[in-house]
C-alpha positions as CSV (number, residue, x, y, z in Angstrom):
1,M,15.2,-21.0,-25.2
2,K,11.6,-21.6,-26.9
3,K,9.9,-22.0,-23.4
4,V,11.8,-17.8,-22.4
5,I,10.3,-16.1,-24.7
6,R,7.0,-17.2,-24.1
7,Y,6.7,-16.7,-20.8
8,F,8.5,-13.6,-22.0
9,L,5.3,-13.1,-24.5
10,F,2.6,-14.7,-21.7
11,N,3.6,-11.6,-19.1
12,L,3.9,-9.5,-21.5
13,A,0.3,-9.8,-22.2
14,A,-1.1,-10.4,-19.4
15,L,0.8,-7.2,-18.2
16,Y,-0.9,-5.7,-20.8
17,L,-4.6,-7.3,-19.9
18,V,-4.1,-6.4,-16.2
19,E,-3.4,-3.0,-16.8
20,K,-5.7,-2.1,-19.5
21,Y,-8.9,-3.9,-17.6
22,L,-8.6,-3.2,-13.8
23,G,-5.5,-0.1,-13.1
24,G,-3.5,0.0,-10.9
25,V,-0.4,-0.9,-13.5
26,S,1.7,2.0,-14.7
27,Y,3.7,1.6,-17.4
28,S,3.6,5.8,-19.1
29,S,2.3,4.4,-22.2
30,D,5.0,3.7,-23.4
31,Y,5.2,0.3,-25.0
32,R,9.2,-0.7,-23.9
33,V,9.1,0.3,-20.8
34,L,5.9,-2.4,-21.0
35,A,8.2,-4.9,-22.8
36,M,11.0,-4.0,-20.3
37,A,9.1,-4.7,-17.4
38,A,7.4,-8.3,-18.6
39,G,11.2,-8.8,-20.0
40,A,12.3,-8.4,-16.0
41,L,9.6,-10.6,-14.9
42,T,10.3,-13.5,-16.7
43,V,13.9,-12.9,-15.6
44,A,12.8,-12.6,-12.2
45,L,10.2,-15.9,-12.7
46,V,12.6,-18.3,-14.0
47,V,16.1,-17.8,-11.9
48,I,15.4,-15.6,-9.1
49,R,11.9,-17.8,-7.5
50,P,12.8,-21.0,-8.0
51,I,16.3,-20.7,-5.9
52,V,13.3,-18.2,-3.0
53,K,10.4,-21.8,-3.8
54,I,13.7,-23.7,-1.9
55,V,15.1,-21.3,0.8
56,T,11.0,-20.4,1.4
57,L,9.7,-24.1,1.1
58,P,8.8,-25.4,4.8
59,I,6.7,-22.0,4.9
60,N,5.5,-23.3,1.4
61,I,4.6,-26.3,3.7
62,I,3.3,-25.1,6.4
63,T,0.9,-22.5,4.2
64,L,-0.2,-25.1,1.7
65,G,1.4,-23.5,-1.1
66,L,-0.1,-20.3,-0.7
67,F,2.9,-18.7,0.4
68,G,3.9,-18.7,-3.1
69,S,2.0,-16.2,-3.9
70,F,3.3,-13.9,-1.9
71,I,6.7,-14.7,-4.0
72,N,5.5,-13.8,-7.3
73,A,3.4,-10.4,-5.2
74,A,7.5,-9.8,-4.0
75,L,9.1,-10.6,-7.2
76,L,6.1,-8.3,-9.2
77,Y,6.8,-5.3,-6.8
78,G,11.2,-6.0,-7.0
79,V,10.7,-5.4,-10.9
80,T,8.9,-2.0,-10.0
81,F,12.5,-1.0,-8.8
82,V,13.9,-2.3,-11.9
83,V,12.0,-0.9,-14.0
84,P,11.7,3.0,-13.8
85,K,8.4,4.0,-15.1
86,F,6.7,0.7,-14.0
87,T,4.4,1.8,-11.4
88,I,1.9,-0.7,-9.2
89,N,-0.9,1.8,-7.9
90,P,-3.8,1.6,-5.5
91,F,-6.9,1.4,-7.2
92,T,-10.8,1.2,-5.8
93,F,-12.5,-1.2,-7.6
94,A,-16.3,-0.1,-7.7
95,G,-18.4,-3.2,-7.2
96,L,-20.7,-5.5,-9.4
97,A,-23.6,-6.8,-9.2
98,Y,-25.3,-9.3,-11.5
99,K,-28.6,-11.4,-11.4
100,G,-28.5,-11.2,-7.9
101,V,-25.2,-11.6,-7.4
102,V,-23.5,-8.8,-5.7
103,I,-19.9,-7.7,-5.2
104,P,-18.9,-5.0,-2.4
105,G,-16.4,-2.4,-3.8
106,F,-13.1,-2.1,-2.2
107,S,-9.7,0.3,-1.9
108,V,-6.5,-1.0,-2.2
109,G,-3.3,0.2,-1.5
110,V,0.6,-0.9,-2.7
111,I,0.7,-3.8,-0.7
112,G,-2.9,-5.3,-1.3
113,A,-2.9,-3.7,-5.4
114,T,0.8,-5.8,-5.6
115,I,-1.1,-9.1,-4.2
116,I,-3.6,-9.1,-6.6
117,I,-2.5,-7.6,-9.7
118,A,0.1,-10.3,-9.4
119,L,-2.5,-12.5,-8.6
120,L,-4.2,-11.9,-11.5
121,V,-1.0,-12.1,-13.9
122,S,-0.5,-15.4,-12.5
123,L,-4.4,-16.4,-13.9
124,V,-3.5,-14.7,-16.7
125,T,-0.5,-16.5,-18.3
126,S,-1.3,-20.1,-16.7
127,V,-4.2,-20.0,-19.2
128,L,-2.4,-18.9,-21.7
129,S,0.1,-21.7,-21.4
130,W,-2.7,-24.0,-20.8
131,L,-4.6,-22.7,-24.3
132,T,-0.9,-23.2,-25.9
133,D,-0.2,-26.7,-24.8
């Protein structure tokens, strides 16, 4: 039970941080919607993800685990159907230049935004899990 509560809190923090710094996630400025989305994402990751990973194991082996990020993105996209005011929107990255390193700007649609947001949520939850262990 502690593990599920930790996952919920990590997903809540990750969704909040991704929305604050990247955009693309909208929860109508209502923290109850954000909490419901984090709860639905936690249930999806704890209950549904292991089943989907077993079913898609051959594809995951062939892609050397890269298909797992698409599973996370699909589960995150599924959360947008379960939680009414939680949406993922297309966004534009303006670009970044720092000491000769240039990252060009780009625009992504809903599918690209879902994949990027799922990767960032996974990264933030992994870092938070690593810090608390």
